[in-house]
VEXDREN-2710 file (C-alpha; in Angstrom, 1 decimal):
% VEXDREN-2710
k/r/px/py/pz
1/MET/-40.4/8.4/70.9
2/ALA/-43.4/7.5/72.9
3/ASN/-46.5/7.3/71.4
4/PHE/-48.7/9.3/71.6
5/ASN/-52.6/9.0/71.4
6/LEU/-54.5/11.3/68.7
7/ALA/-57.6/13.4/71.1
8/ASN/-59.3/14.9/67.8
9/ARG/-60.2/13.6/64.4
10/ILE/-57.3/14.3/61.4
11/GLU/-58.1/16.0/58.7
12/ILE/-57.0/16.0/55.4
13/VAL/-56.1/19.6/53.8
14/ASN/-54.6/18.9/51.0
15/PRO/-55.6/15.3/48.9
16/ALA/-54.1/16.2/45.3
17/ALA/-50.2/14.8/47.0
18/ASN/-48.6/12.0/48.5
19/VAL/-47.4/11.2/52.2
20/ASP/-45.9/8.1/51.4
21/ALA/-45.4/6.6/48.8
22/THR/-45.9/3.0/50.1
23/TYR/-48.8/3.4/52.2
24/GLY/-51.8/2.3/49.8
25/PRO/-54.2/2.1/50.3
26/TYR/-54.2/-1.5/48.7
27/ALA/-57.3/-3.3/47.4
28/ASP/-56.2/-6.5/50.4
29/VAL/-53.5/-7.9/52.3
30/ALA/-51.8/-9.8/49.0
31/GLU/-51.2/-6.7/46.7
32/ALA/-49.7/-4.7/49.8
33/ASN/-47.0/-7.5/50.0
34/ALA/-46.9/-7.6/46.0
35/ALA/-46.3/-3.8/45.9
36/ILE/-43.4/-3.4/48.9
37/ILE/-41.0/-6.4/47.9
38/GLU/-39.1/-7.2/51.1
39/GLY/-35.7/-5.3/51.1
40/LEU/-38.1/-2.2/51.0
41/ARG/-39.7/-3.3/54.3
42/VAL/-38.8/-2.1/58.0
43/GLN/-40.4/-3.6/60.9
44/GLY/-43.0/-0.6/62.2
45/ARG/-43.9/0.0/58.6
46/THR/-47.9/0.9/57.9
47/VAL/-49.5/0.3/55.0
48/GLY/-53.6/1.2/54.1
49/ILE/-56.0/-1.9/53.1
50/LEU/-59.6/-0.5/51.5
51/SER/-62.5/-2.5/53.8
52/GLY/-65.9/-0.9/53.1
53/GLY/-64.7/2.3/51.9
54/THR/-62.6/2.3/55.3
55/VAL/-58.7/2.6/55.4
56/VAL/-57.7/0.4/57.9
57/GLU/-54.3/0.0/58.8
58/TYR/-51.6/-3.1/58.8
59/TRP/-48.2/-2.6/59.7
60/TRP/-45.4/-5.2/60.1
61/LYS/-45.1/-6.1/63.5
62/ASP/-42.6/-8.6/64.8
63/GLY/-40.6/-8.6/61.0
64/VAL/-40.8/-8.4/57.4
65/THR/-41.7/-11.6/55.6
66/ASP/-45.7/-11.6/54.4
67/LEU/-47.0/-12.7/57.8
68/ASP/-45.8/-10.1/59.6
69/LEU/-47.8/-7.9/57.9
70/VAL/-51.4/-7.6/60.4
71/GLU/-53.8/-5.0/61.2
72/LYS/-53.3/-2.4/64.2
73/THR/-55.4/-2.6/66.9
74/SER/-57.0/0.4/68.6
75/GLY/-55.9/1.7/72.1
76/GLY/-55.4/4.6/74.2
77/GLY/-58.7/6.6/73.6
78/GLY/-57.7/7.9/70.4
79/SER/-59.4/8.0/66.9
80/ALA/-58.5/6.0/64.3
81/LEU/-57.7/7.6/60.7
82/THR/-60.5/7.7/58.3
83/VAL/-60.5/9.1/55.0
84/ARG/-64.2/11.8/55.0
85/ASP/-64.2/11.5/51.0
86/ASP/-64.6/7.5/49.7
87/THR/-62.8/8.8/46.8
88/THR/-59.6/10.0/48.1
89/SER/-57.1/8.1/48.9
90/VAL/-53.9/8.9/51.3
91/GLU/-51.6/8.3/49.4
92/GLU/-52.3/11.5/47.2
93/VAL/-52.2/13.3/50.6
94/SER/-49.1/15.6/51.5
95/GLN/-50.0/17.1/55.3
96/ILE/-52.3/16.3/57.5
97/THR/-53.3/19.0/60.2
98/PHE/-54.8/18.3/63.2
99/VAL/-57.7/20.3/64.2
100/GLY/-57.5/21.2/68.2
101/ALA/-55.5/19.9/70.9
102/VAL/-53.3/16.8/70.6
103/VAL/-53.5/14.6/73.5
104/SER/-50.0/12.8/74.8
105/GLU/-49.3/11.3/77.4
106/ASP/-45.8/12.3/77.2
107/ALA/-46.0/16.1/75.3
108/PRO/-50.0/17.1/76.4
109/GLY/-51.2/20.2/74.8
110/LEU/-49.4/19.0/71.6
111/THR/-50.7/20.7/68.4
112/THR/-48.3/20.0/65.1
113/VAL/-47.2/16.5/64.5
114/THR/-45.0/16.7/61.1
115/ILE/-45.0/13.3/59.1
116/SER/-42.1/13.1/57.0
117/SER/-42.0/10.5/53.6
118/PRO/-39.9/8.0/53.9
119/ASP/-36.3/8.0/53.3
120/THR/-35.4/6.9/49.7
121/SER/-31.5/7.4/49.6
122/GLY/-30.1/4.2/48.4
123/LEU/-33.3/3.3/45.9
124/VAL/-32.7/4.1/41.9
125/PRO/-34.6/6.4/39.9
126/TYR/-36.4/5.2/37.4
127/THR/-36.8/8.3/35.3
128/GLY/-35.4/11.9/34.9
129/ALA/-32.0/11.0/36.5
130/THR/-30.1/14.0/37.8
131/THR/-26.6/12.3/38.7
132/ASN/-24.9/8.7/38.2
133/VAL/-27.0/5.5/38.9
134/ASN/-24.5/3.1/40.4
135/LEU/-25.3/-0.1/40.6
136/GLY/-22.7/-1.0/42.9
137/GLU/-21.5/-4.9/42.2
138/PHE/-25.2/-6.0/41.2
139/GLN/-25.3/-6.4/37.4
140/LEU/-28.1/-4.8/35.6
141/SER/-31.3/-7.3/33.8
142/THR/-33.1/-6.0/31.1
143/GLY/-34.3/-6.6/27.5
144/GLN/-32.8/-4.3/25.9
145/VAL/-30.9/-1.1/26.1
146/THR/-31.2/1.9/24.2
147/PHE/-28.6/4.3/24.2
148/ASP/-28.7/8.2/24.4
149/GLN/-27.3/9.2/20.6
150/THR/-26.1/12.7/21.7
151/PRO/-24.6/11.5/24.8
152/THR/-22.8/14.6/27.1
153/GLN/-20.5/13.0/29.2
154/ALA/-17.2/12.3/28.8
155/ALA/-15.5/8.8/27.0
156/GLY/-13.2/6.9/29.3
157/VAL/-11.8/3.5/30.8
158/GLY/-14.8/1.2/30.8
159/VAL/-17.2/4.2/29.2
160/LEU/-19.7/2.4/26.7
161/ARG/-21.1/5.1/24.8
162/TRP/-23.1/6.0/21.6
163/ASN/-20.3/7.7/18.6
164/ASP/-22.4/9.2/15.8
165/THR/-19.8/9.8/13.5
166/ASP/-18.8/6.3/13.0
167/GLY/-22.6/4.8/13.6
168/THR/-21.6/2.7/16.4
169/LEU/-20.6/2.2/20.0
170/ASP/-17.2/3.3/21.3
171/LEU/-15.6/1.3/24.5
172/GLY/-13.0/2.7/25.7
173/LEU/-10.1/0.3/26.9
174/LYS/-7.4/0.0/29.4
175/GLY/-4.9/2.6/29.7
176/GLY/-7.5/5.3/27.7
177/ASN/-5.4/5.6/24.5
178/VAL/-7.7/3.6/22.3
179/THR/-11.1/3.2/21.7
180/LEU/-13.2/0.0/20.0
181/GLN/-15.8/1.3/17.4
182/ILE/-17.2/-1.8/18.1
183/GLY/-18.1/-4.3/15.0
184/GLN/-16.1/-2.0/12.8
185/GLU/-12.5/-2.7/14.6
186/GLN/-10.5/-5.7/15.9
187/PHE/-7.5/-4.8/18.3
188/ILE/-5.2/-7.9/20.1
189/ARG/-3.5/-6.7/23.5
190/VAL/0.3/-7.6/23.8
191/LYS/3.4/-7.0/25.4
192/ALA/6.0/-4.8/23.1
193/ASP/10.1/-6.5/22.9
194/GLU/11.1/-3.3/22.2
195/VAL/9.9/0.5/21.6
196/ILE/6.9/0.3/19.4
197/ARG/4.8/4.0/17.9
198/ASN/1.5/4.0/17.1
199/GLY/1.2/3.2/13.7
200/GLN/4.3/0.7/13.2
201/ALA/3.8/-2.7/11.9
202/VAL/4.9/-6.1/14.1
203/TYR/4.3/-9.4/14.4
204/ALA/4.5/-12.8/16.9
205/THR/8.1/-12.9/18.6
206/GLY/6.1/-15.5/21.3
207/ALA/3.7/-16.0/24.3
208/VAL/3.8/-14.7/27.9
209/GLY/3.5/-18.2/30.0
210/ALA/0.1/-18.1/31.1
211/THR/-1.3/-14.2/30.7
212/GLY/-2.3/-15.0/27.0
213/ARG/-0.2/-12.2/25.4
214/ILE/1.6/-12.4/22.8
215/THR/5.0/-10.4/22.5
216/VAL/5.9/-8.2/18.9
217/ALA/8.7/-6.5/17.8
218/LYS/8.4/-4.5/14.9
219/PHE/8.4/-5.9/11.7
220/ILE/10.6/-6.2/8.1
221/ALA/9.2/-7.3/5.1
222/ASP/13.0/-8.2/3.8
223/ASN/12.0/-11.9/3.9
224/THR/13.6/-12.9/7.0
225/ILE/10.7/-13.1/9.1
226/ASP/8.3/-15.6/7.6
227/GLU/4.6/-13.5/6.9
228/LEU/2.6/-16.2/9.1
229/TYR/4.5/-13.8/11.6
230/PHE/3.0/-10.7/10.4
231/ILE/-0.4/-9.0/13.4
232/GLY/-1.0/-5.8/12.4
233/ILE/-0.1/-2.1/12.9
234/ALA/-0.2/-0.8/16.7
235/THR/-2.7/1.6/17.7
236/GLU/-1.0/3.0/20.2
237/ASP/2.8/4.4/21.7
238/ILE/4.3/0.8/24.2
239/ALA/7.0/0.8/26.2
240/ALA/9.6/-2.2/25.8
241/ASN/8.3/-4.7/28.2
242/GLN/5.4/-3.1/28.5
243/GLU/1.6/-3.9/27.1
244/GLY/-0.6/-1.9/24.2
245/PHE/-3.6/-2.7/21.4
246/ILE/-2.4/-3.5/18.2
247/THR/-5.0/-3.3/15.0
248/THR/-5.4/-6.2/13.2
249/PHE/-8.4/-4.6/11.5
250/GLY/-10.1/-1.3/11.5
251/THR/-9.1/2.4/11.6
252/VAL/-5.6/3.7/13.0
253/ARG/-5.8/7.0/14.1
254/GLY/-3.4/10.0/14.5
255/LEU/-0.7/9.4/12.2
256/ASN/1.2/12.5/10.9
257/LEU/1.2/11.6/6.9
258/THR/2.8/14.6/5.8
259/ASN/6.6/14.3/6.5
260/GLY/6.9/10.5/7.6
261/GLY/6.2/10.3/11.4
262/ASN/9.4/8.9/11.6
263/ILE/7.4/5.8/10.9
264/TYR/7.1/5.8/6.7
265/GLU/9.9/5.8/4.3
266/GLU/8.4/8.3/1.9
267/THR/6.3/11.6/2.3
268/GLY/3.6/12.5/-0.5
269/TYR/0.6/10.5/0.1
270/THR/-2.9/11.1/-0.7
271/ASP/-6.2/9.4/-0.2
272/GLY/-6.2/6.1/-1.2
273/THR/-2.7/5.1/-1.4
274/ILE/-1.7/1.3/-0.6
275/LEU/1.1/1.1/2.3
276/TYR/3.7/-1.9/1.9
277/ALA/5.3/-3.3/4.7
278/SER/8.7/-1.8/4.4
279/PRO/11.8/-3.9/3.5
280/THR/14.6/-1.4/4.8
281/THR/13.2/-0.3/7.9
282/SER/11.8/-2.5/10.6
283/GLY/8.3/-1.3/11.7
284/TYR/8.3/1.4/8.6
285/LEU/5.4/1.0/6.0
286/THR/6.4/2.1/2.3
287/LYS/3.9/3.6/-0.6
288/THR/6.1/1.4/-3.0
289/LYS/5.6/-2.3/-3.6
290/PRO/8.1/-5.1/-2.7
291/GLU/9.7/-7.3/-4.7
292/ALA/10.6/-10.6/-4.5
293/PRO/13.0/-11.7/-2.9
294/ASN/11.4/-9.6/-0.5
295/LEU/8.1/-9.9/0.7
296/SER/4.9/-8.0/-0.3
297/ILE/2.5/-7.4/2.1
298/PRO/-0.3/-4.7/1.7
299/VAL/-0.9/-3.9/5.2
300/ALA/-3.3/-0.6/4.9
301/ILE/-4.8/2.1/2.7
302/VAL/-4.5/6.1/3.8
303/LEU/-8.1/7.3/5.0
304/HIS/-6.7/11.1/5.5
305/ALA/-3.6/11.8/3.8
306/ASP/-2.5/14.7/7.0
307/ALA/-0.7/15.4/10.3
308/ASN/-3.7/13.9/12.5
309/GLY/-4.6/11.1/9.3
310/GLN/-5.8/7.5/9.6
311/VAL/-5.5/4.8/7.6
312/GLN/-7.8/1.5/7.5
313/VAL/-5.5/-1.9/8.4
314/ARG/-6.5/-5.2/6.4
315/PRO/-3.3/-7.1/6.2
316/THR/-3.2/-9.3/3.3
317/THR/0.2/-11.4/4.1
318/GLY/0.3/-13.9/0.8
319/PHE/1.7/-17.0/0.8
320/HIS/5.0/-18.9/-0.3
321/LEU/4.5/-21.2/-3.3
322/ASN/5.1/-24.2/-0.8
323/GLU/2.5/-22.9/1.3
324/LEU/-0.3/-23.7/-1.3
325/HIS/-2.4/-26.7/-0.4
326/ASP/-1.9/-28.6/-4.0
327/VAL/2.0/-28.4/-4.0
328/LEU/4.5/-30.0/-1.9
329/ILE/8.2/-29.2/-2.2
330/THR/11.1/-30.6/-0.5
331/ASP/15.0/-30.5/-0.2
332/ILE/15.1/-27.8/-3.1
333/THR/18.3/-27.7/-5.5
334/ASN/18.9/-24.6/-8.0
335/ARG/17.4/-25.1/-11.6
336/GLU/14.8/-27.3/-10.6
337/ILE/11.1/-27.6/-11.9
338/LEU/6.9/-28.0/-10.9
339/GLN/6.0/-31.0/-12.2
340/TRP/2.4/-32.3/-11.5
341/ASN/1.7/-36.2/-9.7
342/ALA/-1.4/-37.3/-11.1
343/THR/-1.1/-40.4/-8.8
344/ASP/-1.3/-38.2/-5.6
345/SER/-2.8/-35.0/-7.3
346/TYR/-0.4/-31.8/-6.2
347/TRP/2.5/-30.2/-7.6
348/GLN/6.0/-31.3/-6.7
349/ASN/9.8/-30.0/-7.1
350/VAL/11.8/-32.5/-9.5
351/THR/15.2/-32.3/-11.8
352/LEU/15.3/-32.2/-15.9
353/ALA/16.7/-35.0/-15.3
354/GLU/13.6/-36.9/-13.2
355/ALA/10.7/-34.6/-15.3
356/GLY/12.5/-36.3/-18.6
357/ILE/14.4/-32.9/-19.4
358/GLN/17.6/-32.6/-21.2
359/PRO/19.5/-29.4/-19.9
360/ALA/19.8/-25.9/-22.3
361/GLY/23.3/-27.2/-24.0
362/SER/23.5/-30.4/-24.5
363/TYR/21.5/-30.3/-28.0
364/ALA/23.0/-29.4/-31.6
365/THR/21.5/-26.0/-33.2
366/ALA/21.3/-25.4/-36.6
367/ALA/23.6/-22.7/-37.0
368/GLN/26.6/-24.8/-38.3
369/GLY/27.5/-23.3/-41.1
370/ALA/26.5/-24.6/-45.1
371/LEU/27.2/-27.7/-43.4
372/ALA/24.8/-28.4/-41.0
373/ASP/22.2/-30.8/-39.9
374/SER/18.7/-29.8/-41.8
375/SER/17.2/-32.6/-39.7
376/VAL/18.4/-31.7/-36.1
377/GLN/15.3/-31.9/-34.0
378/PRO/14.7/-31.1/-30.1
379/GLY/15.9/-34.0/-28.5
380/ASP/18.3/-34.8/-30.6
381/ASN/21.3/-35.2/-28.2
382/ILE/25.2/-33.9/-28.5
383/SER/26.8/-37.1/-28.2
384/ASP/25.3/-37.8/-31.2
385/LEU/27.1/-35.9/-33.2
386/SER/30.3/-38.4/-34.0
387/ASN/27.3/-40.8/-35.4
388/ASP/25.5/-38.0/-37.4
389/GLU/27.4/-38.5/-41.1
390/ASN/25.3/-35.3/-41.8
391/TYR/26.9/-33.1/-39.3
392/ILE/30.0/-31.3/-38.9
393/THR/32.5/-33.4/-40.5
394/SER/36.3/-33.9/-39.5
395/ASP/37.6/-30.7/-41.6
396/VAL/36.4/-27.3/-41.8
397/ILE/36.0/-26.8/-45.7
398/GLY/35.8/-23.3/-47.3
399/VAL/37.4/-21.4/-45.0
400/ALA/42.0/-20.3/-45.5
401/GLY/44.0/-21.5/-42.9
402/ALA/41.8/-23.4/-40.6
403/ASP/42.2/-26.8/-39.3
404/LEU/39.8/-29.5/-37.2
405/VAL/38.4/-27.8/-34.5
406/THR/38.0/-29.9/-31.5
407/ASN/37.7/-27.8/-28.5
408/ILE/35.6/-24.3/-27.4
409/ILE/36.7/-22.6/-24.5
410/SER/35.1/-19.9/-22.9
411/LEU/38.5/-17.3/-20.8
412/THR/38.8/-13.9/-20.4
413/GLN/40.9/-11.9/-22.6
414/ALA/43.2/-11.5/-20.4
415/GLU/43.2/-15.2/-19.6
416/TYR/42.9/-15.4/-23.7
417/ASP/46.3/-12.4/-24.1
418/ALA/48.3/-14.7/-21.7
419/ILE/48.5/-17.9/-24.0
420/ALA/51.7/-18.1/-26.0
421/THR/50.8/-20.0/-29.0
422/PRO/46.6/-20.7/-29.4
423/ASP/45.6/-23.9/-30.2
424/ALA/44.8/-23.9/-33.9
425/SER/42.0/-26.7/-33.4
426/THR/40.6/-24.5/-30.1
427/ILE/37.8/-21.9/-30.0
428/TYR/38.1/-18.7/-27.1
429/ASN/35.3/-17.3/-26.1
430/ILE/36.5/-14.2/-24.6
431/THR/33.6/-13.7/-22.1
432/ASP/34.8/-10.0/-21.2
433/ALA/34.7/-8.2/-24.3
434/PRO/32.8/-5.9/-25.4
435/PRO/29.8/-7.0/-27.8
436/PRO/30.0/-6.3/-31.3
437/THR/28.5/-4.0/-32.9
438/GLY/29.3/-3.6/-36.5
439/LEU/32.0/-4.1/-38.2
440/GLN/34.8/-3.5/-36.7
441/ALA/38.8/-4.8/-37.2
442/VAL/38.0/-7.1/-40.1
443/VAL/41.2/-7.6/-42.0
444/ASP/43.0/-9.7/-44.6
445/ASP/39.8/-10.2/-47.1
446/THR/42.5/-9.0/-50.0
447/ALA/39.9/-10.2/-53.1
448/PRO/36.3/-9.4/-52.3
449/VAL/34.1/-10.4/-55.1
450/LEU/30.7/-9.2/-55.9
451/GLY/28.2/-11.7/-55.1
452/GLY/30.5/-13.8/-53.5
453/ASN/29.7/-16.7/-50.9
454/LEU/29.2/-15.5/-48.1
455/ASN/30.3/-17.5/-43.9
456/ALA/27.7/-16.6/-40.8
457/ASN/29.6/-13.2/-40.4
458/ASN/29.4/-11.9/-43.7
459/PHE/32.5/-12.3/-44.9
460/GLU/34.0/-14.2/-48.1
461/VAL/34.1/-17.7/-47.2
462/SER/37.2/-18.2/-49.3
463/ASN/39.6/-15.5/-47.8
464/LEU/38.4/-15.6/-44.5
465/SER/41.7/-15.5/-42.1
466/ARG/40.5/-14.0/-39.1
467/ILE/38.3/-11.6/-36.8
468/ASN/40.4/-9.6/-34.2
469/GLY/39.4/-10.3/-30.4
470/THR/40.0/-7.1/-29.4
471/THR/36.3/-6.4/-29.9
472/THR/34.7/-9.0/-30.6
473/SER/33.5/-12.2/-28.1
474/THR/35.0/-15.0/-30.5
475/ILE/38.5/-15.7/-32.1
476/ILE/39.1/-17.9/-34.3
477/SER/43.1/-19.5/-34.0
478/GLY/44.9/-20.9/-36.7
479/ALA/44.2/-18.3/-39.5
480/ALA/46.8/-16.0/-41.6
481/SER/47.2/-12.6/-40.1
482/GLY/48.7/-10.0/-41.2
483/ALA/45.8/-7.9/-43.1
484/THR/46.1/-6.5/-46.5
485/ALA/43.0/-5.1/-47.3
486/LEU/39.7/-3.7/-44.9
487/GLN/41.7/-2.6/-41.7
488/ASN/39.8/-0.2/-39.2
489/VAL/36.1/-0.1/-39.8
490/VAL/34.6/2.0/-37.2
491/GLN/31.2/2.0/-36.1
492/ASP/28.9/5.0/-37.7
493/LEU/26.8/5.7/-35.1
494/THR/24.7/8.1/-36.6
495/PRO/23.7/6.8/-40.6
496/GLN/21.6/8.7/-42.2
497/LEU/19.1/6.4/-45.0
498/GLY/21.0/7.5/-48.8
499/GLY/24.3/9.1/-47.0
500/ALA/27.3/9.2/-48.0
501/LEU/30.4/7.4/-46.2
502/ASP/33.7/8.1/-46.3
503/THR/36.2/5.8/-46.2
504/GLN/36.0/5.4/-42.4
505/GLY/32.4/4.3/-42.8
506/ASN/31.0/7.9/-41.2
507/ALA/28.5/9.9/-42.4
508/ILE/30.2/12.8/-44.7
509/THR/28.2/16.1/-43.1
510/GLY/27.1/18.4/-45.8
511/ASN/28.4/16.7/-48.5
512/TYR/26.9/15.2/-51.5
513/SER/28.7/14.9/-54.4
514/THR/29.0/11.4/-54.7
515/ASP/25.1/10.7/-54.4
516/GLY/23.8/13.8/-56.6
517/TYR/20.5/14.2/-54.2
518/ARG/20.0/14.5/-50.8
519/GLY/16.9/14.0/-47.9
520/ILE/13.7/15.9/-48.7
521/ILE/11.5/16.1/-45.1
522/THR/8.2/17.8/-45.6
523/GLU/7.1/19.1/-42.0
524/THR/2.9/19.7/-41.8
525/THR/3.6/20.2/-37.7
526/THR/3.4/24.0/-36.5
527/THR/6.2/23.3/-34.3
528/ARG/9.3/21.2/-35.0
529/SER/13.3/21.4/-32.8
530/THR/16.4/20.4/-34.4
531/SER/17.4/16.8/-34.1
532/LEU/20.0/15.5/-35.5
533/THR/18.7/13.2/-38.3
534/ASP/18.1/17.1/-39.7
535/ALA/22.0/17.6/-40.6
536/GLY/21.9/18.5/-44.2
537/ASP/18.5/17.7/-45.0
538/PHE/16.2/20.0/-46.9
539/ILE/12.6/20.5/-44.4
540/LEU/10.2/22.1/-46.1
541/PHE/7.1/23.8/-43.9
542/ASP/4.0/23.2/-45.6
543/ASN/0.9/24.9/-43.1
544/ALA/-1.8/27.2/-43.6
545/THR/-0.7/28.2/-40.2
546/SER/2.2/29.5/-38.9
547/SER/5.0/27.2/-38.4
548/GLU/8.2/27.4/-35.9
549/TYR/11.7/25.7/-36.4
550/ARG/13.4/25.8/-33.2
551/ILE/17.3/25.4/-32.7
552/LEU/17.9/23.4/-29.0
553/ASP/21.5/24.1/-27.6
554/ASP/24.5/21.7/-27.3
555/ALA/23.2/20.1/-24.2
556/ALA/20.6/18.9/-26.1
557/VAL/21.4/18.3/-29.7
558/LEU/25.2/18.4/-30.1
559/PHE/25.3/18.9/-34.1
560/PRO/29.2/19.0/-35.4
561/ASP/30.6/22.2/-36.3
562/GLY/29.5/23.3/-40.2
563/THR/26.1/21.3/-40.1
564/GLU/23.9/22.9/-42.5
565/ILE/20.4/22.7/-42.7
566/ASP/17.5/24.2/-45.6
567/LEU/14.2/25.6/-44.5
568/LEU/11.8/26.9/-46.7
569/GLN/8.2/28.2/-46.7
570/LYS/6.0/26.6/-48.9
571/GLY/3.0/27.1/-47.5
572/VAL/1.1/30.4/-46.9
573/GLY/1.6/29.8/-43.1
574/VAL/4.7/31.9/-42.4
575/LEU/7.7/30.3/-41.1
576/THR/10.0/31.3/-37.6
577/ILE/13.0/30.7/-36.7
578/VAL/14.2/30.7/-33.3
579/ALA/17.1/30.2/-30.8
580/VAL/16.4/28.7/-27.4
581/SER/18.1/30.3/-24.7
582/GLY/21.6/30.4/-25.0
583/VAL/21.8/29.7/-28.8
584/ARG/22.9/32.8/-30.7
585/LEU/21.4/33.3/-34.2
586/ASN/23.6/35.7/-36.4
587/GLY/25.4/36.9/-32.9
588/VAL/21.9/37.6/-30.9
589/THR/21.1/36.0/-27.9
590/ALA/17.9/33.6/-28.1
591/GLY/17.6/35.6/-32.0
592/SER/14.3/35.2/-33.6
593/THR/13.9/36.1/-37.2
594/THR/10.6/35.0/-40.4
595/VAL/10.3/33.8/-43.7
596/THR/9.6/36.9/-46.2
597/ALA/7.0/35.3/-47.9
598/GLN/5.8/31.5/-49.4
599/TRP/8.1/29.8/-51.0
600/GLY/10.9/31.9/-49.9
601/GLY/13.5/30.1/-47.4
602/ALA/16.6/29.9/-45.4
603/THR/19.9/28.1/-44.6
604/ILE/20.9/28.2/-41.1
605/LYS/25.2/26.9/-40.2
606/LYS/26.4/26.1/-37.4
607/ILE/29.5/28.2/-36.7
608/LEU/30.9/27.9/-33.0
609/ALA/29.3/26.0/-30.1
610/ASN/26.3/27.3/-29.5
611/GLN/26.1/29.7/-32.1
612/TRP/24.8/29.3/-35.5
613/ILE/23.9/31.8/-38.7
614/ILE/21.0/32.5/-41.3
615/VAL/21.2/33.8/-44.4
616/GLY/17.8/33.5/-47.0
617/LYS/14.9/35.5/-47.8
618/ILE/14.6/36.4/-44.2
619/ASN/13.8/39.4/-42.0
620/ASP/16.6/40.6/-39.6
621/VAL/17.3/38.9/-36.8
622/ALA/16.0/40.3/-33.6
END
């Protein structure tokens, strides 16, 4: 556009607003150069410089350097722009109106000139931005950054924003599935050897060359994988041969903690439950602490047991014994022990012989009958037996028919039965015989003597001839056979204190003729149920308040038919006898009755399975 000359004076109509924010006026040229950086200058841009109350215009005439800012020269017969009021600055001008005609070489008679504000597109707004600020590839250099604590824009990959719930900054990580709570979590990015689900435990299997990525797979705590390779918990689903994030410390969210979600072995978690790496299913966690030889690795604690639950990850992998700093284990073999090496200051594995300890079984014991060496001490070697006159002599005295015992053999019952003629000088130890539980099949004590000498098995030494091996663990061979006295003595499974026994050693239920007395039990609690120890007893209920005696069914307590129990109400509290569900009392299912008065009583007697009768000073059964 061609230049034009101003024939008349310019009058500032509205001095309250700006025409050009960069115009000035400035105190001098230096201030103008400092205020308008070189990047905002264009050739021909004009600024005002104050000089004695007059604004003198300068412009960047031939370039945009500091030296290119020079004073404009007048010409064309026009007049310079002046400010009528010395207190009014040009930067406050919003509109200029020409008074009268404007003379222009290119536009005679022009009366209006519009002056536009400079183009500010591409400049960074410094306050009150109404849209995103894009710095392009340039950095933001500042002393500090203050984040809005109520952000409204969406989170996403690469977005850093305030998280008021966790009280920290959120950073959206690659992939869009994981958000890092800065200062509260630690992640590593890995490559998966197999499909791994959010919340599953993983371990390091290797690395991917120069990428710096660890490869991982699902971990199992069955002691097949060294715990040193354990990494953490996946914090997102990762497809096979793809990359994703693993939490080594922090919160893993979005876990189904109500039905296991195919990543946990059990259900029923509660807040605060400790979760361990599973020894049975790869990648899974369990609330059951694994036991050796499995690895016990506490991995996380349940923060919120919900279908959209959370766990706090903090693995503690533990150590094997040989990983402790003051332990050195080499070439370990069975039955070795740890011994302190004072010279080198560490624990080391040694054999019993290297430790100066004789193995168990190399010692004689003091349980050798009446002829045992009373001076046997720990450390006495059994090889010295033949040289110690106080040990068992070459003849076993006092056991009828017994010969010199020179050998002990362990074998099964079947192997013993296959021996046609057992060796008279051998003790046979039957390894698969049931353990003895009492006097069983003891034979051939033809003349027991009151106060007679007994051996270790409580049999008279002078008459011991044979312990039948079918029900005991040791057979002494070489003794006379043919029992003539105690035979087939069997165990009484429920012996009673003071109870009478029949010829088989069993308690005689309900018959006390041999004793002349019976057991009396005083019951001071308000509720008592039948038990096997009640059979044949006399139970006194001595209570100031009501009492109840409950007859349980055969599934709970199995009494033999004919069992009798006597009951007496000694106290003032009323005694009630109740049959539980499934039990008939005087023909009434779950029947009950009460004793009519203090010092009244009743007898209950079992007649059939789950059927009892009651007689005595009672009310009707109902």
